[in-house]
N, C-alpha and C positions, 0 to 999 in steps of 0.2 A: 566528458562524462563526469558526473558527481555521484557520490554514494554516501549512505549513512545507515548505521544499524539503529533500529528503533524497536522498543519492546511493546507488545500488545498489552494494554492495560485493562480494557473492558472485560468483564467477567465471562462473556459469551464468545469471545474471539470474533472471527469474521464470519458470522452466520449470515443468512440471506439479506436481512435488512442492512446490517453493517457493511456487507460486501457491496451492496448497491450504492451506499453512500461513498465508499472507498472508490469504486469505479467511476461514479459520476464526478467526483472531485478530480480524479486522474484525467478524465476526458476534457477537462477545462484547459489543459495544457497541450501545447503542440509537441512537446518532447515525448520521446519513447520512454515509458515508465514501466519498469519491471522490478520484481523482488525475488530474492533467493531465500529459501527456507528448507532446511534439511537436505541441501545439495541440489534441490530442484528449482528451476527458474519459472516464474509465472508472469503473465501479462497483467499489469494492474488495471488495464482498461477493459478487461474481459471478465464479466461476472462468473462465467463458467470456469475460467482459469483460476480466479481467486477462490471460489468455493472448492475447487478440486485440490487446492493446496492444503485444505483442512487446518487452517490457522486457528489456534486456541489461545486462551488467556496465558500470558507469560512467554509466548513464543517471541523470539527476536528475529525480525525480518531485516535483511539488508536491502534497502531500496536503491535502485539505480535509475538515474534520469540522464537522458542524452538528447540534446537538441538545443534550439535557440533560446528557450526559456527554462533550461535545466535547473538553474539555481532557484528560481521562483517555484518551480514544480517540486523540487525536493523540500524546500521550506514549507510549502503548503501541505504536502503529504505528511511530513513529520508532525506538523502542528495538528492536523486532523487526528492522527493516531494518538498523540500525546493527550489530546482532549477527549479521548474515549470514543471516537467515531460517532459523535452525535448522541450518545446514550447518557 
């Protein structure tokens, strides 16, 4: 398992469109991808789970990737977030 803390940079956080992009990216990987925010763990491959986390600009997520492509998954997810989730 690998993990990294990353800060949400886009002004609107993980609203519906950004959450969709986040989940679509996570689903490209075979690894289990989750994140923790304010003590709660969410499934990065579930739009409902991501929206339910109420992620806003400035929040710091701790991403966790576990599986055969975990390093690639973590790097891809971190890059997506650091680039503003396509916004």
